[in-house]
C-alpha positions in Angstrom: 140.2 114.6 102.8 141.5 116.5 100.1 139.3 117.8 97.0 142.4 117.8 95.0 143.1 114.1 95.5 141.7 111.3 93.6 139.9 108.4 95.7 140.1 105.1 94.0 137.0 102.6 95.2 137.5 99.0 94.7 134.5 96.9 94.4 132.3 99.6 93.1 129.5 97.0 92.0 129.2 95.9 95.7 126.8 97.8 97.9 129.4 99.5 100.1 131.9 100.6 97.4 129.2 101.8 95.2 127.6 103.8 98.0 131.1 105.3 98.9 131.9 106.4 95.2 128.6 108.1 94.9 129.0 109.7 98.5 132.2 111.1 97.6 131.3 112.1 94.4 128.4 114.1 95.6 130.7 115.6 98.2 132.9 117.0 95.2 135.6 114.5 95.6 137.5 113.1 92.5 136.3 109.3 92.3 137.4 106.6 90.0 136.3 102.7 90.7 137.3 99.3 89.7 135.4 95.9 89.9 136.3 92.4 88.9 132.7 92.1 87.3 132.0 92.9 83.4 129.6 96.1 83.4 126.9 93.8 82.2 127.1 91.6 85.4 127.5 94.8 87.5 124.5 94.8 90.2 124.6 98.3 91.0 125.8 99.6 87.8 122.7 101.7 87.3 122.9 103.6 90.2 126.4 105.2 89.0 124.9 106.5 86.0 125.4 110.3 85.7 128.0 110.6 88.3 130.9 111.0 85.9 132.9 108.0 87.6 135.5 106.3 85.5 135.1 102.7 86.1 137.4 99.9 85.4 135.0 96.7 84.7 136.2 93.4 84.6 139.7 94.2 86.1 142.0 96.2 88.2 144.7 97.7 86.0 147.9 99.4 86.9 146.5 102.5 85.6 144.0 102.6 88.5 146.5 102.8 91.1 148.8 105.4 89.2 145.6 107.7 89.0 144.5 107.1 92.6 146.0 109.2 95.4 144.0 107.1 98.0 142.4 103.6 97.7 139.4 102.3 99.3 139.0 98.9 99.3 136.0 96.7 100.2 135.3 95.5 103.9 135.4 91.7 102.3 139.0 92.4 100.9 141.7 91.3 103.5 144.8 93.3 104.2 147.3 90.9 102.6 144.9 90.4 99.4 146.9 90.0 96.3 145.5 93.3 94.7 147.0 95.3 97.4 150.2 93.5 97.9 152.1 96.1 95.7 150.1 99.2 96.4 152.0 101.9 97.5 149.1 104.3 98.0 147.8 104.9 101.4 144.6 102.9 102.1 141.4 104.4 103.7 138.9 102.0 105.1 135.1 102.0 105.0 135.1 102.7 108.6 137.6 105.7 108.3 135.4 107.2 105.5 132.2 106.7 107.8 134.4 108.8 110.4 135.7 111.5 108.3 132.0 112.2 106.3 128.7 112.9 108.8 125.4 112.7 107.6 124.7 116.5 108.1 121.2 116.3 108.1 118.4 115.2 110.6 118.1 111.3 110.6 115.1 109.0 111.6 115.2 105.4 112.1 112.2 102.8 112.2 112.8 99.4 113.4 110.7 96.2 114.8 109.9 92.8 114.0 106.9 93.7 111.5 105.9 96.6 109.9 109.3 98.5 109.3 109.2 98.3 105.4 105.6 99.8 105.0 106.2 102.5 107.9 109.7 103.4 106.1 107.9 103.6 102.7 105.1 105.5 103.9 107.0 108.0 106.0 109.1 108.8 102.8 106.1 109.3 100.7 104.8 111.9 103.0 108.0 113.5 102.9 108.1 113.4 99.1 104.5 114.7 98.8 105.7 117.8 100.8 108.6 118.5 99.2 111.1 117.0 101.5 113.5 114.6 99.9 114.8 111.7 102.0 118.5 110.2 101.0 118.0 107.0 99.1 120.4 104.5 98.6 119.3 103.5 94.9 120.7 99.8 95.1 118.0 98.1 92.9 116.8 94.8 94.5 118.2 95.4 97.8 116.2 96.2 100.8 119.4 97.6 102.6 118.3 97.8 106.2 121.1 96.3 107.9 125.2 96.3 108.3 126.6 99.3 106.6 123.9 100.1 104.0 121.8 102.4 106.5 124.9 104.1 108.0 126.1 104.9 104.3 122.8 106.0 102.9 122.4 108.6 105.5 125.5 110.4 104.0 124.0 110.5 100.6 122.5 113.8 99.4 118.6 114.7 100.8 117.0 116.7 103.2 116.6 114.2 105.8 117.4 110.5 106.7 114.8 108.1 106.9 116.2 104.6 107.5 114.8 101.0 108.1 116.8 99.8 110.5 117.1 95.8 110.5 119.6 93.1 111.7 120.3 89.6 110.4 120.5 88.5 114.1 123.8 89.7 114.8 124.4 91.8 118.1 125.8 95.2 117.8 124.4 95.7 114.2 121.2 98.1 115.4 123.7 99.9 117.6 126.0 100.7 115.1 123.6 102.0 112.6 122.1 104.3 115.3 125.3 105.4 116.6 127.0 106.2 113.2 124.1 108.1 111.9 123.6 110.5 114.7 120.1 109.4 114.7 118.0 111.9 116.4 114.7 109.9 116.8 113.0 106.8 116.1 110.0 104.5 115.9 109.7 100.7 117.2 106.6 99.5 115.6 106.8 95.9 117.8 109.4 93.1 119.0 108.0 89.7 118.7 109.9 86.5 118.3 112.7 86.4 115.3 116.0 85.1 114.6 116.0 82.7 117.3 118.1 80.2 115.5 121.1 82.8 115.6 120.4 84.4 119.0 119.1 81.5 121.2 116.2 83.2 122.9 113.4 85.6 122.5 114.9 88.0 125.0 118.6 87.8 123.2 116.5 88.8 120.1 114.7 91.7 122.3 118.0 92.7 123.6 119.4 93.3 120.0 116.5 95.3 119.3 117.1 97.0 122.5 120.1 98.7 121.2 118.1 101.1 119.3 117.0 102.3 122.6 120.5 102.2 124.3 122.4 104.0 121.3 119.5 106.6 121.1 120.5 108.0 124.3 118.2 111.2 124.8 116.4 111.5 121.5 113.0 111.0 121.0 111.2 107.6 120.7 107.9 106.8 119.1 106.7 103.4 120.4 104.0 100.9 120.2 103.1 101.1 123.9 100.7 98.1 123.9 104.0 95.8 123.4 105.2 94.8 127.0 108.7 94.0 125.5 109.3 97.5 124.2 108.0 99.4 127.3 110.1 96.8 129.4 113.3 97.7 127.7 112.6 101.1 128.1 112.6 100.7 131.7 115.5 98.3 132.0 117.8 100.5 129.6 116.8 103.6 131.5 115.9 105.7 128.6 116.5 109.2 129.1 115.0 110.7 125.9 111.3 111.8 125.1 109.0 108.8 124.6 105.8 109.3 122.7 103.2 106.0 123.0 100.4 104.7 120.7 98.0 102.2 120.4 94.8 100.7 119.2 91.3 100.7 121.1 89.8 97.4 120.0 88.7 94.4 121.9 91.3 91.6 122.1 90.9 88.5 119.9 93.0 86.1 121.8 95.4 85.5 124.8 99.4 84.9 124.1 102.0 84.4 126.5 105.2 86.6 125.9 108.1 86.5 128.1 109.0 90.0 129.9 112.1 91.5 130.5 112.0 90.3 134.3 112.0 86.6 133.1 108.3 85.9 133.8 105.8 84.7 131.2 103.1 87.2 131.4 99.7 87.0 129.4 98.8 89.5 126.5 95.1 90.2 125.8 96.3 90.5 121.9 94.8 92.9 119.9 97.3 92.0 117.2 100.1 89.2 117.9 102.2 90.1 121.0 100.5 93.5 121.6 97.6 94.3 123.5 96.7 94.5 127.0 99.3 93.0 129.9 100.3 93.3 133.6 103.2 91.8 135.0 104.0 91.7 138.6 107.4 93.4 138.0 105.3 96.7 137.4 105.2 96.4 133.5 101.7 97.3 132.4 99.9 98.7 129.4 100.2 102.5 130.0 97.6 105.3 128.8 99.1 105.8 125.6 99.9 109.1 124.2 98.1 108.7 120.6 95.1 106.2 120.5 93.5 104.8 117.4 89.5 104.5 117.9 86.6 103.6 115.8 88.2 101.5 113.4 86.4 100.6 110.5 88.4 98.2 108.4 85.5 97.6 105.7 85.5 101.4 105.0 89.3 101.6 105.9 88.8 104.6 108.4 89.6 105.3 112.1 89.6 108.1 114.5 93.1 109.0 116.2 93.2 110.8 119.3 96.3 113.1 119.5 97.4 114.9 122.8 95.5 118.2 121.0 92.9 117.1 118.6 90.8 114.1 117.3 91.5 113.4 113.5 89.8 111.0 110.9 92.0 109.0 109.2 91.3 107.5 105.6 93.6 104.5 104.5 94.6 103.1 101.6 95.6 99.8 103.2 93.7 96.9 105.0 94.3 95.4 108.3 94.1 96.3 112.0 98.2 95.9 111.7 98.3 98.8 109.5 96.2 100.7 111.8 99.3 100.3 114.1 101.7 101.2 111.3 99.9 104.2 110.2 99.4 105.6 113.6 103.2 105.6 114.0 104.1 107.1 111.0 101.4 109.7 111.5 103.1 110.7 114.9 106.8 110.5 113.1 105.5 112.6 110.2 104.0 115.6 112.8 107.1 115.4 115.2 110.1 114.5 113.2 109.1 116.2 109.7 107.0 118.9 111.6 104.4 118.8 109.2 100.6 119.7 110.3 98.1 116.5 110.3 96.2 118.0 107.2 99.6 117.7 105.0 100.0 114.3 106.2 96.5 112.7 105.6 96.3 112.7 102.0 99.2 111.0 101.8 97.9 108.2 104.2 94.8 107.9 102.0 96.7 107.2 98.8 99.3 105.0 100.0 98.2 101.7 98.6 100.9 99.8 100.3 104.4 97.9 99.7 104.9 95.5 97.0 104.9 92.0 98.8 102.7 93.1 101.7 99.0 91.7 101.3 99.6 92.5 97.5 96.7 91.4 95.3 98.7 90.0 92.2 95.7 88.9 89.8 92.8 86.8 89.4 93.2 83.2 87.8 90.5 80.7 87.1 88.2 82.9 88.9 90.6 82.9 92.1 92.1 86.0 93.8 95.7 85.5 94.0 97.5 87.3 96.9 101.2 87.1 98.0 102.7 88.5 101.5 106.4 88.7 102.6 105.4 87.2 106.3 108.2 85.1 107.4 108.1 85.0 111.3 105.4 83.5 113.6 103.9 87.1 114.4 103.9 88.1 111.0 102.4 85.3 109.6 99.6 85.3 112.4 98.7 89.2 112.2 98.4 89.1 108.3 96.2 85.8 108.3 93.9 87.0 111.0 93.3 89.9 109.0 92.8 88.2 105.7 90.2 86.1 107.4 88.5 88.9 109.1 88.4 90.7 105.6 87.8 88.0 103.0 86.6 84.9 104.9 87.9 81.3 103.8 91.3 81.2 101.7 93.9 78.5 100.8 97.6 79.3 102.1 100.6 78.4 100.3 103.4 78.2 102.4 106.8 79.4 101.2 108.4 80.3 104.6 111.7 78.8 106.2 111.5 80.4 109.6 114.9 82.2 110.8 113.8 80.6 113.9 114.0 77.3 113.0 112.0 74.4 113.8 110.2 76.1 116.6 109.3 79.2 114.2 108.1 76.6 111.4 105.8 74.9 113.8 104.5 78.2 115.0 103.9 79.3 111.7 102.2 76.4 110.7 100.0 76.2 113.5 98.7 79.9 112.4 98.4 78.8 109.0 96.2 75.9 110.1 94.2 78.2 112.6 92.9 80.6 109.8 93.1 78.9 106.4 90.5 76.3 105.0 93.2 74.6 102.9 97.1 74.6 103.2 99.4 73.8 100.4 103.2 73.3 102.2 105.6 74.5 99.4 108.6 75.0 101.6 110.8 71.9 102.7 110.4 73.1 106.3 106.2 73.5 106.1 106.4 70.0 104.2 108.2 68.6 107.3 105.5 70.1 109.5 102.6 69.0 107.6 103.8 65.4 107.7 104.3 65.3 111.6 100.6 67.2 111.7 99.2 64.4 109.3 100.6 61.5 111.2 99.1 62.7 114.4 95.8 63.6 112.9 94.8 62.0 109.5 91.7 63.8 109.7 93.5 66.9 108.4 94.1 65.0 104.9 91.1 67.1 103.8 92.5 70.4 104.6 96.5 69.7 103.9 97.8 68.9 100.5 101.3 68.0 100.2 103.4 69.7 97.5 106.2 68.5 95.3 109.6 69.0 96.4 113.0 69.3 95.0 116.3 69.6 96.5 116.2 73.2 97.0 118.4 74.5 100.3 117.0 77.5 101.9 118.8 80.8 101.9 117.7 83.1 104.9 114.0 83.2 104.5 113.8 82.3 101.1 112.2 78.6 101.8 111.1 77.6 98.3 112.4 77.1 95.0 110.7 78.8 91.9 109.4 75.2 90.8 108.0 74.5 94.3 106.4 77.9 94.2 104.7 77.1 91.0 103.5 73.5 92.0 102.2 74.8 95.1 100.1 77.7 93.4 98.9 75.1 90.7 97.8 72.9 93.4 95.9 75.6 95.4 94.0 76.8 92.1 92.7 73.4 91.9 91.1 73.5 95.5 87.5 74.4 96.3 88.3 78.0 97.4 88.0 81.6 95.8 91.0 83.0 97.4 94.8 81.7 97.4 97.3 83.7 100.1 101.1 82.5 99.1 102.9 83.8 102.0 106.8 84.2 102.7 109.7 85.5 100.5 109.6 82.9 98.0 106.1 83.6 97.5 106.8 87.5 96.7 110.3 86.8 94.9 108.7 84.6 92.5 105.3 86.1 92.0 105.5 86.7 88.4 104.6 83.0 88.1 101.0 83.8 88.8 101.0 85.6 85.2 102.1 82.3 83.7 99.1 80.6 85.2 
């Protein structure tokens, strides 16, 4: 690539085009952009501010092609698109840009079914608190943990890349992210059922997450050693790198069944959903972990962490046993990957109050505390509600979830809500359907399940309820005899401002 050439980026209001334009500008290339959206409608226009990139909004004029020496179209634009038919300038694809421009910084990835966002956000906070700048995609309102966004994010300015690595249930996505970011190390929080509608079976989904292990090659992996799926994949994929395990020393609260990599169902004495103590005849068993959290005091938000060299006392700014797991993994990552001593890590842990939408107390309405939580898969819902039950006692749950695992996931989610909640308000179509089935089978549940008015909303991903359905669900919950309301699901967090209306 030539610093004297001008690179014309088509689609700068899209995530990939926006990121490519900024990457090239940061590397000293001349960049112009175009997009059919007008500036007022350009979702990511704000992130282009300060970059001195000339952008043609609302059109792609001939001047754009005349000024450009190379054209970079978006992935969504077919080769025979009308806009490119008369283009005589050479075309550079997104994949060619990725190959030509490398991250040039250490990159660390965080994946798993639950806890990714909390762990990624906290590790970045620790970095910032210690003068280390992670690369940020700065795409407002975009989580950006899958497809090309993490790959491009790693190429933006920063001292390190700290990437949340997700999947929309598409095989190859996770592996591509690890491979194209030259990732050196990573953290796996847990692997529990999700995306079963897309992938068919739990082990199919687990193997998509297993791409993280396969592509990391000989890097360093920090893993939840109390998750049999992770430990099984490490063995099956014959991982050659360094493995650092962690866990929590707590009495199991339940026994759950989980499919082993060998195909057998094994019993897990669960500390949190899907993780705890296990043994399979194939040889997969709970290891003696390298880092173990003990003396967990959730009321006072403290625990002791035994490292290979010393014992440290950790003060938490967040609630829940699942967060003891999250914090432990992050402490190890900050120590090993960022190279920080524990006394530089612990103040950031203590001042971290969580991620928006995760066990978030929004307001008090009519004397009732209103929380929202993004939990949207069976293990996430069970873990979060179990922690709320231990911490606060009785509560009403408003369900706005539509599981990515379809009917099976919706049933598992409803069963967890039924297990831990005093009252239930099904606000999504999926949960409403399960509620009717439950009430038909057991009319005695009429004093616990309160059906919500539903419109004709069609779910999008895990957004299982409309704004009106969430509003009506919260109103109904506020009229029930319970001092706490928990709205779970993406719609609950997306429309949490409704609480202030009430």
